[in-house]
C-alpha positions as CSV (number, residue, x, y, z in Angstrom):
1,M,8.0,157.0,34.5
2,V,8.8,153.4,35.3
3,K,12.2,154.4,36.7
4,K,10.6,157.0,38.9
5,A,8.1,154.5,40.2
6,R,10.9,152.0,41.0
7,K,12.8,154.7,42.9
8,L,9.7,155.6,44.9
9,K,9.2,152.0,45.7
10,K,12.8,151.6,46.9
11,K,12.5,154.7,49.1
12,S,9.3,153.4,50.6
13,N,10.9,150.0,51.2
14,S,13.9,151.6,52.8
15,K,11.7,153.6,55.1
16,K,9.7,150.5,56.0
17,G,12.9,148.6,56.7
18,G,14.1,151.3,58.9
19,R,10.9,151.2,60.8
20,R,11.2,147.5,61.1
21,V,14.7,147.7,62.6
22,S,13.5,150.3,65.1
23,R,10.6,148.1,66.0
24,K,12.8,145.1,66.4
25,I,15.2,146.9,68.7
26,S,12.3,148.3,70.7
27,S,10.8,144.8,70.9
28,K,14.1,143.3,72.1
29,V,14.5,145.9,74.7
30,N,10.8,146.4,75.8
31,P,8.1,144.1,74.2
32,N,4.7,145.6,73.7
33,K,1.6,144.5,75.5
34,R,-0.2,144.2,72.1
35,D,2.1,141.4,71.0
36,F,1.5,139.4,74.2
37,E,-2.2,139.9,73.8
38,V,-2.2,138.6,70.2
39,F,-0.1,135.6,71.2
40,A,-2.5,134.9,74.1
41,K,-5.5,135.1,71.8
42,G,-3.8,132.7,69.4
43,V,-3.1,130.2,72.2
44,E,-6.8,130.5,73.3
45,R,-7.9,129.9,69.7
46,L,-5.7,126.8,69.5
47,E,-7.2,125.4,72.7
48,E,-10.7,126.0,71.3
49,I,-9.8,124.1,68.1
50,R,-8.4,121.2,70.1
51,G,-11.7,121.0,72.1
52,E,-13.7,121.0,68.9
53,L,-11.5,118.3,67.4
54,N,-11.9,116.1,70.5
55,S,-15.7,116.6,70.4
56,L,-16.0,115.5,66.7
57,D,-16.5,111.8,65.6
58,T,-13.4,111.4,63.5
59,K,-13.6,107.7,62.6
60,G,-12.2,107.1,59.1
61,Y,-10.5,110.5,59.0
62,E,-7.4,109.7,61.1
63,E,-4.9,111.2,58.6
64,D,-6.7,114.6,58.7
65,V,-6.8,114.6,62.5
66,K,-3.0,113.8,62.6
67,S,-2.2,116.7,60.3
68,I,-4.3,119.1,62.4
69,K,-2.8,118.0,65.7
70,S,0.7,118.4,64.3
71,K,-0.1,122.1,63.6
72,L,-1.8,122.8,66.9
73,K,1.5,123.7,68.6
74,N,2.2,126.7,66.4
75,V,0.1,129.9,66.4
76,S,1.1,130.8,62.8
77,Y,-0.9,127.8,61.4
78,I,-4.3,128.9,62.8
79,P,-5.8,130.0,59.5
80,E,-4.7,126.7,57.8
81,I,-6.0,124.8,60.8
82,E,-9.4,126.6,60.6
83,E,-9.7,125.8,56.9
84,E,-8.9,122.1,57.5
85,M,-11.4,122.0,60.4
86,R,-14.1,123.4,58.0
87,I,-13.3,120.7,55.4
88,L,-13.3,118.0,58.1
89,R,-16.8,119.1,59.4
90,Q,-18.2,119.1,55.9
91,R,-16.8,115.6,55.2
92,I,-18.2,114.3,58.5
93,G,-21.6,115.9,57.6
94,G,-21.4,114.6,54.0
95,S,-21.8,118.1,52.5
96,Y,-18.2,118.4,51.2
97,K,-17.8,118.9,47.4
98,E,-14.3,118.7,45.9
99,K,-13.3,121.6,43.7
100,R,-12.9,120.6,40.1
101,T,-9.6,121.9,38.8
102,R,-9.4,122.7,35.2
103,K,-7.2,120.4,33.4
104,R,-4.3,122.0,31.7
105,T,-3.7,119.0,29.4
106,D,-6.0,120.4,26.7
107,D,-3.2,122.2,25.0
108,H,-0.9,119.3,25.5
109,G,-3.5,116.9,24.0
110,K,-3.9,119.1,20.9
111,I,-0.2,119.3,20.5
112,N,0.2,115.6,20.9
113,S,-2.6,114.9,18.3
114,K,-0.9,117.3,15.9
115,I,2.5,115.5,16.4
116,A,0.8,112.1,15.7
117,E,-0.7,113.4,12.5
118,L,2.6,114.9,11.4
119,E,4.4,111.6,12.1
120,K,1.7,109.7,10.0
121,E,2.2,112.0,7.1
122,I,6.0,111.7,7.3
123,K,5.7,107.9,7.2
124,K,3.4,108.0,4.2
125,R,5.7,110.4,2.4
126,G,8.7,108.2,3.3
127,R,6.9,105.3,1.7
128,V,6.3,107.4,-1.4
129,R,10.1,108.3,-1.4
130,S,11.0,104.6,-1.6
131,K,9.2,104.3,-5.0
132,R,11.5,104.8,-8.0
133,Q,9.0,106.8,-10.2
134,L,7.2,109.7,-8.5
135,S,4.3,111.8,-9.7
136,G,4.1,115.5,-9.3
137,K,2.0,115.3,-6.1
138,D,4.3,112.8,-4.6
139,R,7.3,115.0,-5.3
140,K,5.7,117.9,-3.5
141,L,5.0,115.6,-0.6
142,V,8.6,114.4,-0.5
143,E,9.9,117.9,-0.6
144,S,7.6,118.9,2.3
145,I,9.1,116.2,4.6
146,P,12.0,118.3,6.0
147,R,9.6,121.1,6.8
148,F,7.3,118.7,8.7
149,E,10.3,117.3,10.6
150,G,11.4,120.7,11.6
151,E,7.9,121.5,12.9
152,L,8.0,118.2,14.9
153,K,11.3,119.1,16.5
154,R,10.0,122.5,17.4
155,L,6.8,121.1,18.9
156,R,8.8,118.6,21.0
157,N,11.1,121.3,22.3
158,F,8.1,123.4,23.2
159,I,6.5,120.4,25.1
160,D,9.8,119.8,27.0
161,D,10.1,123.4,28.0
162,K,6.5,123.4,29.3
163,K,7.2,120.3,31.3
164,K,10.3,121.8,32.9
165,E,8.3,125.0,33.8
166,E,5.6,122.9,35.4
167,K,8.2,121.0,37.5
168,R,9.8,124.3,38.6
169,K,6.4,125.7,39.6
170,R,5.5,122.5,41.6
171,E,8.9,122.7,43.4
172,L,8.2,126.4,44.2
173,L,4.7,125.6,45.4
174,N,6.1,122.9,47.7
175,K,8.6,125.3,49.2
176,I,5.9,127.9,50.0
177,D,4.9,128.3,53.6
178,P,1.4,126.8,54.2
179,G,0.2,129.8,56.2
180,V,1.3,132.2,53.5
181,S,-0.3,130.1,50.8
182,F,-3.5,130.0,52.8
183,L,-3.5,133.8,53.2
184,I,-2.8,134.3,49.5
185,N,-5.5,131.8,48.5
186,N,-8.1,133.4,50.8
187,K,-7.1,137.0,50.0
188,F,-6.0,136.7,46.4
189,N,-8.3,139.4,45.3
190,L,-6.7,141.9,47.7
191,T,-4.2,144.5,46.7
192,L,-0.5,144.0,46.9
193,G,-0.2,146.5,49.7
194,E,-2.6,144.6,51.9
195,I,-0.8,141.3,51.1
196,K,2.5,142.9,52.1
197,A,0.9,144.2,55.3
198,E,-0.4,140.8,56.2
199,L,2.9,139.2,55.5
200,S,4.8,141.7,57.5
201,K,2.3,141.3,60.4
202,K,2.8,137.5,60.3
203,L,6.6,137.9,60.4
204,K,6.4,140.3,63.3
205,D,4.2,137.9,65.2
206,K,6.7,135.1,64.6
207,E,9.5,137.4,65.8
208,L,7.6,138.4,68.9
209,V,6.8,134.8,69.8
210,V,10.5,133.8,69.4
211,Q,11.6,136.8,71.4
212,K,9.1,136.1,74.1
213,Q,10.2,132.4,74.3
214,L,13.9,133.5,74.5
215,H,13.2,136.1,77.1
216,D,11.3,133.6,79.3
217,D,14.0,131.0,78.9
218,L,16.7,133.6,79.9
219,E,14.7,134.7,83.0
220,L,14.2,131.1,84.1
221,R,17.9,130.3,83.6
222,K,18.9,133.5,85.5
223,K,16.7,132.6,88.4
224,N,17.9,129.0,88.5
225,F,21.5,130.2,88.3
226,E,21.1,132.7,91.2
227,Y,19.3,130.0,93.3
228,Q,22.1,127.5,92.6
229,Y,24.8,130.1,93.3
230,K,23.2,131.0,96.6
231,Q,22.9,127.3,97.6
232,L,26.6,126.7,96.7
233,E,27.7,129.7,98.6
234,D,25.7,128.6,101.7
235,R,27.0,125.0,101.3
236,F,30.6,126.1,101.1
237,V,30.2,128.5,104.0
238,N,28.7,125.7,106.1
239,R,31.4,123.2,105.1
240,Y,34.1,125.7,105.8
241,N,32.7,126.4,109.3
242,E,32.3,122.7,110.1
243,R,35.8,122.0,108.9
244,V,37.2,124.9,110.9
245,K,35.4,123.6,114.0
246,G,36.9,120.1,113.9
247,S,36.8,118.2,110.7
248,L,40.0,119.7,109.2
249,G,42.0,119.1,112.3
250,R,40.7,115.5,112.5
251,E,41.4,114.9,108.8
252,V,44.9,116.3,109.2
253,K,45.5,114.1,112.2
254,E,44.1,111.1,110.5
255,K,46.0,111.7,107.3
256,F,49.2,112.3,109.2
257,N,48.7,109.2,111.4
258,D,47.9,107.2,108.3
259,A,51.0,108.5,106.5
260,V,53.2,107.7,109.5
261,R,51.7,104.3,109.9
262,E,52.2,103.5,106.2
263,K,55.8,104.7,106.3
264,I,56.4,102.6,109.5
265,R,54.8,99.6,107.8
266,G,56.9,100.1,104.7
267,M,60.0,100.4,106.9
268,K,59.0,97.2,108.8
269,K,58.3,95.4,105.6
270,G,61.6,96.4,104.1
271,I,63.5,95.4,107.2
272,Q,61.6,92.1,107.4
273,R,62.3,91.5,103.7
274,E,66.0,92.2,104.2
275,L,66.1,89.9,107.2
276,K,64.2,87.2,105.4
277,K,66.5,87.5,102.4
278,K,69.6,87.3,104.6
279,T,68.3,84.4,106.6
280,E,67.2,82.6,103.4
281,W,70.6,83.2,101.9
282,K,72.3,81.9,105.0
283,L,70.1,78.8,105.1
284,K,70.7,78.2,101.4
285,E,74.5,78.5,102.0
286,L,74.2,76.1,105.0
287,D,72.1,73.7,102.9
288,R,74.7,73.9,100.1
289,E,77.5,73.2,102.5
290,K,75.5,70.3,104.0
291,K,74.8,68.9,100.6
292,N,78.4,69.3,99.5
293,F,79.6,67.6,102.7
294,K,77.1,64.8,102.3
295,D,78.1,64.3,98.7
296,M,81.7,64.3,99.7
297,L,81.1,61.7,102.4
298,I,78.9,59.6,100.1
299,K,81.4,59.7,97.3
300,A,84.2,58.8,99.6
301,N,82.3,55.9,101.1
302,Q,81.2,54.8,97.6
303,K,84.8,54.9,96.4
304,K,85.9,52.9,99.5
305,V,83.2,50.3,99.0
306,K,84.0,50.0,95.3
307,V,87.7,49.7,96.0
308,Q,87.0,47.1,98.6
309,E,84.6,45.2,96.4
310,E,87.2,45.2,93.5
311,K,89.9,44.1,95.9
312,I,87.7,41.3,97.3
313,R,86.7,40.3,93.9
314,K,90.3,40.2,92.8
315,Y,91.4,38.3,95.9
316,L,88.4,35.9,95.7
317,G,89.7,35.0,92.3
318,A,86.6,35.5,90.3
319,N,88.8,35.3,87.2
320,N,90.6,32.2,88.6
321,F,87.2,30.6,89.2
322,K,86.2,31.5,85.7
323,E,89.5,30.1,84.4
324,L,88.8,26.9,86.4
325,K,85.4,26.6,84.9
326,A,86.8,27.3,81.5
327,R,89.5,24.7,82.0
328,E,87.0,22.1,83.3
329,S,84.7,22.7,80.4
330,E,87.7,22.5,78.0
331,L,88.8,19.2,79.7
332,K,85.3,17.8,79.4
333,N,85.0,18.9,75.8
334,K,88.5,17.3,75.1
335,L,87.5,14.0,76.8
336,I,84.2,13.9,74.9
337,L,85.9,14.8,71.7
338,N,88.7,12.2,72.2
339,S,86.1,9.6,73.1
340,K,84.0,10.6,70.1
341,R,87.1,10.6,67.8
342,L,88.2,7.2,69.0
343,L,84.7,5.8,68.5
344,E,84.5,7.4,65.2
345,D,87.9,6.1,64.2
346,E,86.9,2.6,65.3
347,K,83.6,3.0,63.5
348,S,85.4,4.2,60.4
349,K,87.9,1.3,60.6
350,L,85.1,-1.2,61.2
351,K,83.1,0.4,58.4
352,K,86.1,0.2,56.1
353,E,86.7,-3.4,57.1
354,H,83.0,-4.0,56.7
355,K,83.1,-2.5,53.3
356,V,86.1,-4.6,52.4
357,L,84.4,-7.7,53.6
358,E,81.2,-6.7,51.8
359,N,83.2,-6.2,48.6
360,L,84.9,-9.6,49.0
361,I,81.5,-11.2,49.8
362,K,80.0,-9.5,46.8
363,V,82.9,-10.8,44.6
364,E,82.4,-14.2,46.0
365,I,78.6,-13.9,45.6
366,E,79.1,-12.8,42.0
367,K,81.5,-15.6,41.4
368,D,79.3,-18.2,42.9
369,S,75.7,-17.7,44.1
370,K,75.8,-21.1,45.7
371,L,78.1,-20.1,48.6
372,K,75.4,-19.5,51.3
373,Q,77.5,-20.9,54.1
374,S,80.1,-18.1,53.6
375,K,77.3,-15.5,53.9
376,H,76.0,-17.1,57.1
377,A,79.5,-17.0,58.5
378,L,79.9,-13.3,57.5
379,N,76.6,-12.5,59.2
380,I,77.7,-14.2,62.3
381,S,81.0,-12.2,62.3
382,K,79.0,-9.0,61.7
383,Q,76.8,-9.7,64.7
384,R,79.8,-10.4,66.8
385,L,81.4,-7.2,65.8
386,K,78.2,-5.3,66.5
387,L,78.0,-6.8,69.9
388,K,81.6,-5.9,70.6
389,E,80.9,-2.3,69.5
390,T,77.9,-2.0,71.8
391,K,79.9,-3.4,74.7
392,L,82.7,-0.9,74.1
393,K,80.1,2.0,73.8
394,R,78.5,1.0,77.1
395,I,81.9,0.8,78.8
396,F,82.9,4.2,77.5
397,S,79.6,5.8,78.3
398,S,79.6,4.5,81.9
399,K,83.1,5.8,82.4
400,D,82.2,9.2,80.9
401,K,79.1,9.4,83.2
402,R,81.2,8.6,86.2
403,L,83.8,11.3,85.3
404,D,81.0,13.8,84.7
405,K,79.4,13.0,88.1
406,R,82.7,13.4,89.8
407,L,83.4,16.7,88.1
408,D,79.8,18.0,88.8
409,L,80.2,17.1,92.5
410,K,83.5,18.9,92.7
411,E,82.1,21.9,90.9
412,A,79.0,22.0,93.3
413,K,81.3,21.9,96.3
414,L,83.5,24.7,94.9
415,K,80.4,26.8,94.1
416,K,79.0,26.3,97.6
417,L,82.3,27.4,99.1
418,L,82.5,30.4,96.9
419,E,78.8,31.4,97.5
420,S,79.2,31.0,101.3
421,K,82.3,33.3,101.1
422,E,80.5,35.8,99.0
423,N,77.5,35.9,101.3
424,D,79.8,36.4,104.3
425,L,81.6,39.3,102.5
426,N,78.2,40.8,101.4
427,N,76.9,40.6,105.0
428,K,80.1,42.2,106.3
429,L,79.8,45.0,103.7
430,K,76.1,45.6,104.5
431,L,76.9,45.8,108.2
432,K,79.7,48.4,107.4
433,E,77.2,50.4,105.3
434,G,74.6,50.3,108.1
435,Q,77.2,51.6,110.6
436,I,78.3,54.3,108.2
437,K,74.7,55.4,107.5
438,K,74.0,55.5,111.3
439,E,77.1,57.6,111.9
440,L,76.0,60.0,109.0
441,D,72.4,60.2,110.4
442,A,73.8,61.0,113.8
443,K,76.0,63.7,112.3
444,K,73.1,65.1,110.4
445,D,71.0,65.3,113.6
446,E,73.8,67.0,115.4
447,L,74.2,69.6,112.6
448,K,70.4,70.1,112.5
449,K,70.3,70.7,116.2
450,I,73.2,73.2,115.9
451,F,71.5,75.1,113.0
452,K,68.2,75.1,114.9
453,G,69.8,76.6,117.9
454,R,71.5,79.3,115.8
455,F,68.2,80.0,114.0
456,E,66.4,80.4,117.3
457,M,69.1,82.8,118.5
458,E,68.7,84.8,115.3
459,K,64.9,84.9,115.7
460,I,65.3,86.1,119.3
461,K,67.7,88.8,118.2
462,E,65.3,89.8,115.4
463,N,62.4,90.0,117.8
464,E,64.5,92.2,120.1
465,A,65.4,94.5,117.2
466,R,61.7,94.7,116.1
467,K,60.7,95.6,119.7
468,K,63.3,98.3,119.7
469,L,62.1,99.6,116.4
470,S,58.5,99.5,117.5
471,S,59.3,101.4,120.7
472,Q,61.3,104.0,118.8
473,A,58.5,104.4,116.3
474,K,56.0,104.8,119.1
475,Q,58.1,107.4,120.7
476,F,58.5,109.2,117.4
477,L,54.7,109.1,116.8
478,D,54.0,110.4,120.3
479,R,56.3,113.3,119.7
480,E,54.8,114.1,116.3
481,K,51.3,113.8,117.8
482,L,52.2,116.3,120.6
483,K,53.6,118.6,117.9
484,L,50.4,118.3,115.8
485,D,48.1,118.8,118.9
486,R,50.0,122.0,119.8
487,E,49.8,123.2,116.2
488,Y,46.1,122.3,116.1
489,D,45.5,124.2,119.3
490,R,47.4,127.2,117.9
491,L,45.3,127.0,114.7
492,K,42.1,126.8,116.8
493,N,43.1,129.8,118.7
494,L,43.8,131.7,115.5
495,V,40.4,130.7,114.1
496,R,38.7,131.7,117.2
497,I,40.5,135.1,117.2
498,E,39.5,135.5,113.5
499,K,35.9,134.6,114.3
500,E,35.8,137.2,117.1
501,K,37.3,139.7,114.7
502,S,34.8,138.9,112.0
503,S,31.9,139.1,114.5
504,N,33.2,142.4,115.8
505,L,34.0,144.1,112.5
506,D,31.1,142.5,110.3
507,I,33.4,141.6,107.5
508,S,31.9,141.2,104.1
509,R,31.9,138.0,102.0
510,E,34.9,139.1,100.0
511,A,36.9,139.7,103.1
512,L,35.8,136.4,104.5
513,E,36.9,134.6,101.3
514,K,40.2,136.3,101.4
515,L,40.7,135.3,105.0
516,R,39.7,131.8,104.3
517,K,42.1,131.6,101.4
518,E,44.9,133.0,103.6
519,L,44.1,130.6,106.3
520,R,44.0,127.7,103.9
521,E,47.3,128.7,102.4
522,E,48.9,129.1,105.9
523,F,47.4,125.8,106.9
524,E,48.7,124.0,103.8
525,K,52.2,125.6,104.2
526,K,52.4,124.5,107.8
527,R,51.1,121.1,107.0
528,I,53.6,120.7,104.1
529,R,56.4,122.0,106.4
530,L,55.4,119.6,109.2
531,E,55.2,116.7,106.7
532,K,58.7,117.5,105.4
533,E,60.1,117.8,108.9
534,H,58.4,114.5,109.8
535,E,59.8,112.8,106.7
536,V,63.3,114.2,107.4
537,G,63.1,112.9,111.0
538,V,61.7,109.5,109.9
539,S,64.4,109.2,107.2
540,R,67.1,110.1,109.8
541,E,65.8,107.6,112.3
542,K,65.4,105.1,109.6
543,D,69.0,105.6,108.5
544,S,70.2,105.4,112.1
545,L,68.2,102.3,112.7
546,K,69.4,100.8,109.4
547,E,73.0,101.5,110.3
548,H,72.6,100.1,113.8
549,F,70.8,97.1,112.4
550,D,73.4,96.6,109.7
551,E,76.2,96.8,112.3
552,E,74.4,94.3,114.5
553,V,73.8,92.0,111.5
554,L,77.4,92.2,110.5
555,L,78.6,91.5,114.0
556,H,76.2,88.6,114.3
557,K,77.2,87.4,110.8
558,V,80.9,87.5,111.7
559,A,80.3,85.7,114.9
560,L,78.2,83.1,113.2
561,D,80.8,82.7,110.5
562,K,83.6,82.2,113.1
563,K,81.5,79.7,115.0
564,M,80.6,77.9,111.8
565,K,84.3,77.8,110.7
566,E,85.4,76.5,114.1
567,H,82.6,74.0,114.1
568,L,83.4,72.9,110.6
569,T,87.1,72.6,111.3
570,N,86.4,70.6,114.4
571,R,83.9,68.4,112.5
572,T,86.4,67.9,109.6
573,S,89.2,67.0,112.0
574,R,86.9,64.5,113.8
575,L,85.7,63.1,110.5
576,K,89.3,62.8,109.3
577,N,90.3,61.0,112.4
578,N,87.3,58.7,112.2
579,Y,88.0,58.2,108.5
580,D,91.7,57.3,109.3
581,L,90.6,54.9,112.0
582,M,88.0,53.3,109.7
583,K,90.6,53.2,106.9
584,A,93.1,51.4,109.2
585,R,90.4,48.9,110.3
586,E,89.3,48.3,106.8
587,L,92.9,47.8,105.7
588,R,93.4,45.3,108.4
589,R,90.3,43.5,107.5
590,V,91.3,43.5,103.8
591,E,94.7,42.1,104.8
592,E,93.1,39.4,106.8
593,M,90.8,38.6,103.9
594,K,93.8,38.5,101.6
595,R,95.5,36.0,103.9
596,S,92.3,33.9,104.1
597,I,91.9,34.1,100.3
598,S,95.5,33.2,99.8
599,R,95.0,30.2,102.1
600,E,91.9,29.2,100.2
601,K,93.7,29.7,97.0
602,G,96.4,27.2,98.1
603,V,93.7,24.7,99.1
604,V,92.0,25.2,95.7
605,A,95.4,24.8,93.9
606,N,96.0,21.6,95.8
607,I,92.5,20.4,94.9
608,R,93.1,21.4,91.3
609,N,96.5,19.6,91.2
610,A,94.9,16.4,92.6
611,L,92.1,16.7,90.1
612,S,94.5,17.2,87.2
613,L,96.6,14.2,88.3
614,K,93.4,12.1,88.6
615,R,92.3,13.3,85.2
616,R,95.6,12.4,83.7
617,K,95.6,8.9,85.2
618,I,92.0,8.4,84.0
619,I,92.9,9.6,80.6
620,E,96.0,7.4,80.5
621,D,94.0,4.4,81.7
622,D,91.4,5.1,79.1
623,S,94.0,5.4,76.4
624,K,95.7,2.2,77.5
625,Y,92.4,0.4,77.8
626,K,91.4,1.7,74.4
627,Q,94.7,0.6,72.8
628,E,94.5,-2.8,74.4
629,L,90.9,-3.2,73.3
630,V,91.7,-2.0,69.8
631,S,94.7,-4.3,69.6
632,K,92.7,-7.3,70.8
633,L,89.8,-6.4,68.5
634,E,92.2,-6.0,65.6
635,G,93.9,-9.4,66.4
636,E,90.6,-11.1,66.7
637,K,89.4,-9.5,63.5
638,M,92.6,-10.5,61.7
639,D,92.4,-14.0,63.0
640,A,88.8,-14.3,62.0
641,I,89.5,-12.7,58.6
642,K,92.5,-15.1,58.0
643,K,90.4,-18.1,59.0
644,E,87.6,-17.0,56.8
645,I,89.9,-16.1,53.9
646,S,91.8,-19.4,54.2
647,G,88.5,-21.4,54.2
648,Q,87.1,-19.3,51.4
649,S,90.3,-19.5,49.4
650,Q,90.3,-23.2,49.6
651,V,86.7,-23.3,48.5
652,I,87.3,-20.8,45.8
653,R,90.4,-22.7,44.6
654,E,88.3,-25.9,44.3
655,K,85.6,-24.0,42.6
656,L,88.1,-22.4,40.3
657,R,89.7,-25.7,39.5
658,K,86.3,-27.2,38.7
659,E,85.3,-24.3,36.7
660,F,88.6,-24.2,34.9
661,G,88.4,-27.9,34.1
662,D,84.8,-27.5,32.9
663,K,85.8,-24.5,30.9
664,L,88.7,-26.3,29.3
665,R,86.6,-29.2,28.4
666,L,83.9,-27.0,26.9
667,E,86.5,-25.0,25.0
668,I,88.2,-28.1,23.7
669,K,84.8,-29.4,22.6
670,A,84.1,-26.1,20.9
671,K,87.4,-26.0,19.2
672,E,87.0,-29.6,18.0
673,A,83.6,-28.7,16.6
674,E,85.0,-25.7,14.9
675,F,87.9,-27.7,13.5
676,E,85.4,-30.2,12.2
677,K,83.4,-27.5,10.6
678,R,86.4,-26.0,9.0
679,K,87.4,-29.4,7.7
680,A,83.9,-29.8,6.2
681,D,84.1,-26.4,4.7
682,L,87.5,-27.1,3.1
683,A,86.2,-30.4,1.8
684,L,83.2,-28.6,0.2
685,E,85.4,-25.9,-1.3
686,L,87.8,-28.5,-2.7
687,Q,84.9,-30.3,-4.2
688,K,83.6,-27.1,-5.8
689,K,87.0,-26.3,-7.1
690,A,87.4,-29.8,-8.5
691,R,84.1,-29.6,-10.2
692,L,85.1,-26.3,-11.7
693,L,88.3,-27.7,-12.9
694,F,86.6,-30.7,-14.4
695,N,84.0,-28.6,-16.0
C-alpha cells in the first residue's frame, strides 16, 4: 500500500511539474494579466505599509524600522512585514507580550543531575577501593563501578548527539526563507496540499516578477538601441553628405599640401644640413691648416730665437765671465789664505818662541824667585812683540782692503759693461719679435679677409641654389595643385551625377551604402595613386636637384681647392723668401755681434792680463815685504834673546857660583858633623868593648 501511494504521489508530481513547465513557457511567451494585477496589488500594499511606518512615532525602535524598510523593496516579504508592523504597533502601544517558549533544558537538567550523582557514587566507591580490607557491601559497590562508568559514557554520548542535532536544526532554521517560515508558522495547522499550493504560488509570483523585470529591461534596451542606431545612421549620412559637398576635397587638398610642404621642408633641411656639414668641414680644415701654419712659423721663430740666444750667450762669454769670477774668487781666497797662513805661521813661531821664553823664565823663576828684573824685561819684550804684531796686522789688513776695493771696482765695471751689452741684445731681440709678430698678424688678417671673401661667395651661391630649389618646388606644387583641382572637379561631377541618379531612381539605403563604399574605395585608390605619383616625381626632382647640387658643389670645391693651393704655394714661396732674407739679415747681425764680441773679448783679455800682472807684482811685493819683515823681526828677536840670555847667563852663573859655594860650605859642615858623630860613636863602642873585655 505504501508503495502504491508513493507511485501515485510521483505521478501527481510529474503531472504538476509538466503543468508548471507549460505555464513557464506560456508566461515567457505571453504573461497573464492576473500576474500583473497581483504584482500591482503587492506594490500598492508596500506603499501603504511605508505610509503607515512614516506616520508612526518610532523613537526607540530604530532597529525594527530598519529591518522593515530593508524588506519594503520586495513583494514576497509582505506577510513578514505585516507581522513585524503588528508587533511594532503593539510595542508602541505597550500591549505587546512576548511569547514564552518552553525550555527544552528540562531533560538536559535531569540528565546532568543523574551524571553528577553517578560521578559522586564512583568517587565514593573509588575511595572504598583504596582500602585494603573490604566488607561485603563495599565489594558490591566496587564491582558496580564499571557498570556506572559505562552508563556515564552512554549518557555523555547521548548528550553530545542531542547537541549536534540542535545545532543542525538551528542551521536549517537560519537557511529557511523568512517568507516561507512566516507562512508555515501562520498556517501550520493547514494540510500539506494547501502548504504546497501556497509555496508553488509564491514561487510562481517570484518567477513572474523576474520575468516582468527582464521583459521591461529588454524592451527598454531595444528602444534605446533602435533610437541610437537611427541617430548614428542620420549622423553618418549627414557627415557623408557634408564631406561630399566640400570637406573631403578640402581635407585631401590640405593633407596633400601638408605632405608636400613637409617633404619640401625635409629636403630643404637635408640640403641645409649637408651644406652646413660641408662648410663646417671646410672651415675646420682651413682652421687646422691655419693652426699648423701658425705653429710652424712660431716653432721656426722660436728655434731661431733660441739659436740666436745660444749663440749670443756663447759669444758673450757667459762661461768666460763665470770663469773670470771663479778665478777672481780663487785669487781672493788664495790671497786671504796666504795672508792667513803667513800670519798664522808668524803667530805660531811667536807662540813657540813665547813658549820657549816662558819655559826659560819659568826655569829661572823656579831657580830663583828673586829675579824680578828679568821678568820685567821679558814683559817689556812681550809688549814690544805684541806691538809689532799689531802693526804687521794693520799693514796687511790695509793692503788686503785696498786690493779688495780695486777688485770690486773692476768687477763692477765689468758687470756694468756686460749688463749694458745684454740689455742692448735683449732690446734688439724684442724689436725683432715685435716685427715678426706684426708680420704674422698682417698675414693672419690677409688670410681672414681671403677666407671671408670665399665664405661670402659660397653663401651667395647657396642662396642662389636655394632660390632655384624654392622656384622649382613652387612650380612642382602648382602643377600638383592643378592636377588635384582637376581631379577634385572630376570627382565633384561624379558625385553630382550620382546624386542625380539617386534622386531619379530613389535608391534604397543599402544601394546608397554600396555606392558610398565604392566611391570611397575609388577616392582612396586615386588618392593613393596620386600620392605615389607625387612621391615619385618629388624623388626624381630631388635626385636631379641633388645631382645638380653635388656637381656644383664638386666644381666649386675643386675651384676652391685650386685657388687655395695656388694661394698657399704663393704664400709659402713669399714666406720662404722673407724667411731667407730675414735669415741673411740675422746672420749678418750675428757675424757683426761676433766681431764686436771678439773685440770685447780682446779688450777683456788685455784687462785680465794687466790685472794678473798687477796681482803678481802685488803678491811678489807682499811676499818680499813679508820676508824682509820676518827676517828683521827674527834678527831683532835673536838679538834681544841673545842679549837677554847673555845677561841672564851671567846673573845665573853668579847665582850658581854663590849657590855652589854655599852648598859646598854647608855640605862640608855637614860632613864634618857626621865625621865627628862617627868618631864619637866609635869612641863609645870602643869604650863598651873595653868594658866588656875588662869585665
